[in-house]
C-alpha positions as CSV (number, residue, x, y, z in Angstrom):
1,X,22.7,1.0,-26.0
2,X,20.6,4.1,-25.3
3,X,21.4,6.9,-23.0
4,X,20.3,6.6,-19.3
5,X,17.4,8.8,-18.2
6,X,18.3,11.6,-15.8
7,X,17.6,10.9,-12.1
8,X,16.8,14.5,-11.4
9,X,14.5,16.6,-13.5
10,X,14.2,20.4,-13.7
11,X,11.1,22.3,-14.8
12,X,12.9,23.2,-18.0
13,X,13.6,19.5,-18.7
14,X,9.9,18.7,-18.2
15,X,8.8,21.5,-20.5
16,X,11.0,19.9,-23.2
17,X,9.2,16.5,-22.9
18,X,7.4,15.2,-26.0
19,X,3.8,15.9,-26.6
20,X,2.8,12.3,-26.5
21,X,-0.5,12.3,-24.5
22,X,1.2,11.9,-21.1
23,X,1.3,14.5,-18.4
24,X,4.8,15.3,-17.2
25,X,5.5,17.0,-13.9
26,X,8.4,17.2,-11.5
27,X,8.4,17.7,-7.7
28,X,11.8,18.4,-6.2
29,X,13.4,16.7,-9.2
30,X,11.2,13.5,-9.2
31,X,9.6,12.9,-12.6
32,X,5.9,12.3,-12.4
33,X,4.4,10.7,-15.6
34,X,0.7,10.0,-15.9
35,X,-1.4,9.0,-19.0
36,X,-4.4,10.8,-20.2
37,X,-7.2,10.8,-17.6
38,X,-10.1,8.4,-17.8
39,X,-13.7,9.6,-18.6
40,X,-14.9,9.8,-15.0
41,X,-12.0,12.0,-14.2
42,X,-12.8,14.4,-17.0
43,X,-16.5,14.5,-16.1
44,X,-16.0,15.3,-12.5
45,X,-13.2,17.8,-13.3
46,X,-15.5,19.6,-15.8
47,X,-18.2,19.9,-13.3
48,X,-15.8,21.4,-10.8
49,X,-14.5,23.9,-13.4
50,X,-18.1,24.9,-14.4
51,X,-19.2,25.4,-10.8
52,X,-16.1,27.4,-9.8
53,X,-16.3,29.5,-13.0
54,X,-20.0,30.4,-12.2
55,X,-19.0,31.4,-8.7
56,X,-16.0,33.4,-9.8
57,X,-18.1,35.3,-12.3
58,X,-20.2,36.6,-9.4
59,X,-17.3,37.0,-6.9
60,X,-14.1,38.1,-8.6
61,X,-11.7,36.6,-6.1
62,X,-9.7,34.5,-8.5
63,X,-9.5,32.8,-11.8
64,X,-10.2,29.1,-12.3
65,X,-7.9,27.1,-14.6
66,X,-7.5,23.4,-15.4
67,X,-4.7,21.2,-16.6
68,X,-2.5,21.4,-18.6
69,X,-0.8,24.4,-16.9
70,X,2.8,25.0,-15.9
71,X,2.8,26.0,-12.2
72,X,6.3,26.2,-10.8
73,X,7.7,27.3,-7.4
74,X,11.3,26.5,-8.2
75,X,13.8,25.2,-10.7
76,X,12.9,21.5,-9.9
77,X,9.1,22.0,-9.5
78,X,6.5,22.0,-12.3
79,X,3.0,20.7,-11.6
80,X,-0.2,20.7,-13.5
81,X,-3.1,20.7,-11.0
82,X,-6.3,19.2,-12.5
83,X,-8.3,22.3,-11.4
84,X,-7.1,25.4,-9.5
85,X,-8.0,28.9,-8.6
86,X,-5.2,31.5,-9.2
87,X,-4.8,34.9,-7.6
88,X,-6.6,37.4,-9.9
89,X,-3.8,39.9,-10.2
90,X,-1.3,37.1,-11.1
91,X,-3.8,35.6,-13.6
92,X,-4.1,39.0,-15.3
93,X,-0.5,38.8,-16.4
94,X,-1.3,36.0,-18.8
95,X,2.0,34.2,-18.0
96,X,2.2,30.9,-16.1
97,X,5.5,32.0,-14.6
98,X,3.7,34.7,-12.6
99,X,1.1,32.5,-11.2
100,X,2.3,31.5,-7.7
101,X,-0.6,32.1,-5.4
102,X,-3.3,29.4,-5.5
103,X,-6.1,29.8,-3.0
104,X,-7.6,26.5,-4.0
105,X,-6.1,23.4,-5.7
106,X,-8.1,20.3,-6.7
107,X,-6.7,17.0,-7.9
108,X,-9.2,14.3,-9.2
109,X,-7.9,10.9,-8.5
110,X,-7.2,8.3,-11.2
111,X,-5.6,4.9,-10.7
112,X,-2.3,6.2,-12.2
113,X,-2.3,9.5,-10.1
114,X,-3.3,8.4,-6.6
115,X,0.1,8.2,-5.0
116,X,1.3,11.5,-6.6
117,X,-1.9,13.4,-5.7
118,X,-2.3,12.1,-2.1
119,X,1.3,12.3,-1.1
120,X,3.9,13.9,-3.4
121,X,1.8,16.8,-4.7
122,X,-0.2,17.2,-1.5
123,X,3.0,17.7,0.5
124,X,4.3,20.2,-2.1
125,X,1.0,22.2,-1.9
126,X,1.2,22.4,1.8
127,X,4.9,23.4,1.8
128,X,4.3,26.3,-0.7
129,X,1.3,27.6,1.3
130,X,-1.7,26.5,-0.7
131,X,-4.5,27.2,1.9
132,X,-7.0,24.6,0.6
133,X,-6.5,21.4,-1.4
134,X,-9.2,18.9,-2.3
135,X,-8.4,15.4,-3.4
136,X,-11.5,14.2,-5.2
137,X,-12.2,10.4,-5.2
138,X,-15.1,9.9,-7.6
139,X,-15.1,6.1,-7.1
140,X,-15.6,6.5,-3.4
141,X,-17.8,9.6,-3.9
142,X,-15.9,11.6,-1.3
143,X,-13.3,14.4,-1.1
144,X,-10.3,14.7,1.2
145,X,-10.1,18.3,2.4
146,X,-6.5,19.4,3.2
147,X,-5.3,22.7,4.6
148,X,-1.6,23.7,4.8
149,X,-1.3,22.9,8.6
150,X,-3.0,19.5,8.9
151,X,-1.5,16.1,9.1
152,X,-4.7,14.2,8.2
153,X,-7.5,15.4,6.0
154,X,-11.2,16.0,6.8
155,X,-13.3,13.7,4.6
156,X,-16.3,15.3,3.0
157,X,-19.1,13.1,1.7
158,X,-21.9,15.7,1.4
159,X,-20.8,19.2,0.4
160,X,-17.7,21.1,-0.5
161,X,-17.2,24.6,0.9
162,X,-14.6,27.2,0.1
163,X,-14.7,30.5,1.9
164,X,-12.6,33.2,0.2
165,X,-12.2,36.1,2.6
166,X,-13.0,38.7,-0.1
167,X,-16.3,37.0,-1.2
168,X,-19.7,37.9,0.2
169,X,-20.7,34.2,0.2
170,X,-18.8,30.9,0.3
171,X,-18.6,28.6,-2.7
172,X,-20.6,25.4,-2.0
173,X,-21.1,22.3,-4.1
174,X,-23.2,19.3,-3.2
175,X,-21.3,16.1,-3.8
176,X,-24.5,14.4,-5.1
177,X,-24.4,17.0,-7.9
178,X,-20.7,16.5,-8.5
179,X,-20.9,12.7,-8.7
180,X,-24.3,12.4,-10.4
181,X,-24.4,10.0,-13.4
182,X,-24.5,11.2,-16.9
């Protein structure tokens, strides 16, 4: 008989998980396990990264990253947002442990991540003060726009807008461009 799996996971326990193609995260001790993303997830995520990187090259108000990444706000929290912008000073340290301020977090839905992204991780992002969180639903061709103080999201079907206070212009991305076919 094998050993029972723990019921409560810490960030350190998750960091020790095997490199087996799954993504392991923990939110308040709950283990979140998801398989490698599907092709559409990667396509949309890549377009978001490229658009944000181009914007952040012009307006140095943050650094864009993508999963895998070890973002932790506590001993029992370790998440890997699909795409996120980190505070520039924190990013310059070159250490995931120092990255705590995320002005923008984006999760791209997959069938295996929908519950975690829309509920578990969304509530966490709101609790830790992430000001803007996008849940991208490529199948429905829409994005849920969450801020830290709302109970229900705005649903965007035409254009995403992010307005960093330090930038001369907002970041904008037409969803027709984001969701275009290959």
